N, C-alpha and C positions, 0 to 999 in steps of 0.2 A: 333698178325699180323692183319693189317687192310685188308678189302676187297674192291673190286672195288667201291661199292656204298658209301664207306666212303671217297673216293678220291673227291677233288673238282670237280664240274661239268665241269669246263673248260678243265680238262684233258681228258674228254670223255672216262674214264675208263683206260687210259694209265698210268701205274705205272712206274715212272722213276727209281725206285729202283729195278725193276724186270729185271734181266739180259735177260730173254727169250724174252722180248718185243723188244730187239735190234737185234734179229736174222734176221730181214728184213732190217737192216741198220738204219740210223739216222731218227727219226720221224720229218721230216722238216715241214709237215703240222701242226703238233701239236705246234711246236715252233712258227710258224707264228701266230697261234691263241693266244698263250701266250704273244707274243710281243704286240699284239693288245689289248687283254682283261685283261691280268694279268701279266705284266712284272716283278712284284715282287710277288712271290707266295710262301705260306708255304705249303710244301708237307708232308703228313703224313709219319711216319717211315716205314710203310708197311713192306718191306722185308729187312730193315737194321738189322744188327745183334743186335743192342741195342734197336731197336724199336723207336729211336728218329727221329723226323721229321727234315726237312732241308728246307732252303730257296732256291728258284730257281730264278736266274737272267738270262734274255734272251735278253735284249737289249744291243747293242754295247756300247753306251755311259755309261750305268750303270756299265757294266763289266769293262770298261777301268778305270772308276773312282774308283771302289771298289778295283781293282787289285793294284792301286797305293796308297791305303790308309793303314796306319798301324793299322786301326781298324779291319782289316781282316787278320788273321795270317795263314801262311802255316804250322806253327808248332803246334799251339794250343793256349789255353789261355781262359780267361773269366771264370775261375773256372772249366772248363771241364778237366777231368783227361787225356784223350787221345787227339789225333790231327791228323795231316797229311793231305794229299791231296785226300784221298778216302772218300766215304760216311761213311764207317765204321771206327770208331776210331782206330788208330794205336798207340801202346804204345810209350810214350815219353821216349827217351833214348835208344830205340831199333830201331825204324824207324823214327818217328817224332823227329826232333832235331838232328838226325844223318845223314840222307840222305839230301844232300844240297837242293834238291827240296822240302823238308819238313822242312826248316830251315828259321829263320828270320834273319834280319840284327842285328848287324854288321857281325856276323860270316858267314852268307850266302855270302855276298859280298867279304869277304876275301878269302873264298874258290873259289869263282867264278874268282877272279883276279889271283889266283894261277893257275887255270886250263886253263884259256882262251888262253894264248899263245900256248898251245898244240892243240888247235882246230881252230886256225885262221891263217891268213897271210900265210907266206911261208910254214908252217906246213900243212895247209889245201891244198894249191896248190900242195904240194909234193905228195898228194894222187891222183892227176889227172891222171898221166900216168898209174899207176897200175889199177885204177878204169876203165879207158877207155879200157884197155886190158881185164879186167874181163867182162865188159859188152859185148864187141865184141865176146869173146869166148862163153859166155852163149847164145847169139843170134845165133851164127854160129851153135852151137850144136842143138838148138831148130829147126832151119830151116833144118838142115841135117836129123832130125828125121822124116821129112815128113810134117812138118808144124803144126800139131795139138799138142798143149801142154797145160799144166795147167800153166797159167802165173804166179800165185803165187808160186807154188812149184818149177817150172823149171827156173824161171827168177828172179822175184822180191825178193823172200826169200834168195836164195843163194847170190845174188848181195849185199843185205843189210848186210847179215852176214859177208861176206868177207870184206866189207867196214869197219865195226866197229871193226873187228879183226885186220885189218891193223892199224887203229887209235890207238887201245889199245896196239898194239905190241904183240898180242897173236901169238905164233908159228904156222906156217902153219900145222904142224902135229896135232894141237889141233882143227883145224877148223871143222872137221867132228863131233867131240864131242860137240862143241859149237852149231853146227847146229842141232844136235839131241835134245839137251836140249831146243833150241828155238822152235822146232816143237812141243814139248810136253807142254811147259809152256809158260804162259804170266805173267811174274813176279812171284807172289805167287800162281797163279791160273792155273788150267787145261785149256789149250787153247780151247778145244772143248766145255767145259761146262761153262766157265767163273767163276767157283767157285773153292775154294781150296779143295783138298782132300789129301789122304795119298800119292798118287803118285806125286802130284805137290809139296808137302812139301819135299819129298825125293829128287826130282830134284832140287828144290831151294837150299837145303842144299848142294847138290853136286856142284852146281854153286858157292855158297859162298866159299866152301872149295877150289875150283879151283883157285878163284881169290886171296885168301889168299896165296896160294902157288905161284901164278904168281908174286904177289907183293914182296914176299920174294926173289924170283929169281931176280927181277929187282933191289932190294937193293944190291945184289951181283954183278949183271951185268947190269947196267943201259944202256938205249938206248935213242934215240930221239923219244919217244912215250909217250902217255898219261898215261899208266900204270907206267912208270918210274917217272913221275911227281907226281902221286898219292903216289907212294912208298916213295919218298924221299923229295918231296917239303915241304917247310915250309911257314906258314902264316906270313904275314907282322907283325912286332912287333910294339908296341906302341898303340895298339887299345884295350888293356885290355882283349884280348881273349887268352885262353890257347892253346898250340900247338895241332895240329890234333892228334887224337888218332888212334891207329891201327884199332879200330872198324870203325871209320869214313872212313879211307882209304879203307879198304876191302869192306865195304858196298857200298861205292860210286863207286867202280870199277864194282861191280855187277850191280848197277843201270845204269851205262853208257852202259854196254853191253845190258841191257834190252831196254832202251829207244833208244839207237843208232841203235839197230837192228829193233825194233818194228815199230818205227815211219816212217823211210824211206821205210821199207817193205810194209806198208799199203798205204802210200801216193803215191808211185810210181805205185803200182797196181791200186789204185783208180783213179789216174790221167790218166793212159792208158785206164781204163774202161770208163772214161768220154770222152776221145778222140774217143774211139770206138763207143760210143753212140751218138757222135756228129761228124760224118765223115766229115762234111764241115769244122769243125775246124782243124781236122787233115790234110786235104788237103791244107788248108790255111797255116798251119805251114810248110808243105812240100814245098810249093811254095815260102815262105818267112821266112827264118830262123831268120831274125832279130826280129821276133815276139817271139822268144824263151824266153827271160827274162820275158816278160809279161805272156806268157803261163805258166811258172813255178809258178808265183805268183797266177794266176787264179786257177791252180791245187791245190795249197796250200789252197786257199780260199774255193774251192769247196769240198775238201775232207780232212778236218782237222783230224789228227790222234787221237785226244782225244776229246770225247764228252764233258767231264766236268773236272774241277778241283775244289776241295773243299777247303774252308777256314773256320776258326773259328773266330767269332766275339769276339774281346778282350774287348769290352765295349758295352753298349746299343747304338744303332744307329737307327735313323729315316730315312726311305727311301720311298719316294712316299706315305707317310701316313701310312706306316707299321712300327711297332716297332720290331726291331731285338734285341734280348736280348743278353747280354754278355754270351758267351759259346755256342750260337746257331751255327749250321752248316750252311754255306752259299755256294752255288754252282754256278760256272760260266759256262754257256753252250756255248762253243766256236762255234759249228756249227750254232747255232741260231744267234749269233752276226755276223757271216760271211754272213748271208742272210738277215740282217736287212736293210729294205728299206730306213731307215733314214741315213744309212752310205754308201750305194752303189746304184748307178743307175742301174735299171733293175737287182736287186739282185738275182732273180730266174733264170737268164739267164747265161749259161756257155759261156764266151766270152774271148778268149785268146788275144784279142786286148785291153782289159780293161786297161785304163791308171791310174785311181784313184782306188787304191786297198789297203785300210788300214785293211787287214785281221788280225785276231788274232790267226792264227794257230800256231805261235810260242809263244803264250801267250802275255803278256804285263806287263809293270811295273817291279818290282824287279825280278820276275821270268821269264823274257823273255829268251827264249831258249838259253842255252850256245852254242849249236852246230849248230846254224842256218846257219852259213857259210858253214860248211861241208854238211849239209842237202841239201842246194841249189845246191852245186856242184854235189852231188850224183844224184839228179834229172836231172840236166843239162846233165851230161855225159851219163846217161842211155838214155835220149831222143835223144841225138845226135847219139848214136849208133843205136837206133831204126830207126831214120830218114834215116840213111845211108843204112839200109838193108831191111826195111819193107815198102811196099807201102800202106798196109791196115791191120788193126787188126779187125778180124771178131770174134764175140762171137759165140761159138758153143754149148753152154749149159747154164744152170742157174748159176748165181753167188751166192755163199753161204757165208753168214756172220756168225761169231761166236756170240753166245749170250753173249754180253759183253757191259756194259754201260760205261766203263772207257776207252776203246780203240775201235776204229772202225776197226774191224779185218775181212779181207777177208780170208776165208778158201780155197775156190775153185773158179777158174776163168778160165774155159776152153776157149781157143781161137785158131784161126788159123791165124798166122802172114803170110800175103801174101808177098813173097819177091819182092823186086824191080826188074825191068827188067834190063838187062845189060846196057841199056842206061839211067837208072834212072827213 
């Protein structure tokens, strides 16, 4: 394990592989320095499981180009045994190459085309009425309790969980169980520590078993939902790819629960936090709701749910004078790209009227987020409900982040939502 003095000086002692360093949120000052002084940086392995170092890309243009290049694989390659989208290698055939977020083309695109109709268009819009009701009910209960709530636990978390449960077609009787798992785990890891342990492994196994049973049920009793598509859908023929395996179907159902819950959960909370910290922006939105589409994009830019995604170099690549070897890990740091002064005017300013906003919070290239339409809808409907009922959101205590460098996770966000007056 390397120590701080072995890190490049430009990092100022900040180890990007150390989960605990992210307990204060995203290190935006560090990323600004890296964009200026070391936009392509080799970071020592430090606290990675295998001790291997990784390349760090922080500029918007570099990340866009790399994400579009087959030289950087989501699955693995270049002679490396493992792969995937995490700093630590995940085994190929278990996670990498099975989860469609950790899969390369052509198979990735075939699975994406299979699932896309279940998360777009009329299907996505069909979620609007129930989500509007869920948001209104949660806010009604929060205001009825006297105003002081934990925004994450009382509002954002249950809203996001119910939304992804509706999308998947999970029975309402199971929602509490899914919520309990979501509170304990973030994917494979313990939500509170950002690291895997016996408890997080047990919870993940329970989630996986649940979705195997759910998909078995959908095969017998299909419905108009994403789990039914996963259970019964077939890949397009004529592309030389084998049919989807049961392992792929079950594992990707679990993945969709995790990402479909985690990312809206944190983006909505982070967006409302930004509006609470910039009350002039909240009041501007209250006065002019036509700003809402731009506000949603600015929230996405300001609080991207994933700090990084990892790729693996499939061949030797030269980038800004640096030699990236085949098999090297390469990381794309989305929050840094979203504050890049070369891509955004006044990048460090939160501005809900921003018109040019090429943020990368849904990724870019092959792995652009499958559920971006649903995600935008969830944010829109929650903000509309908030605008209908709340005049001001006041922070009443410190905001606590989880120690996690893969997801930007808010654990506690105590607030007082001040209700609107009868006249608005």
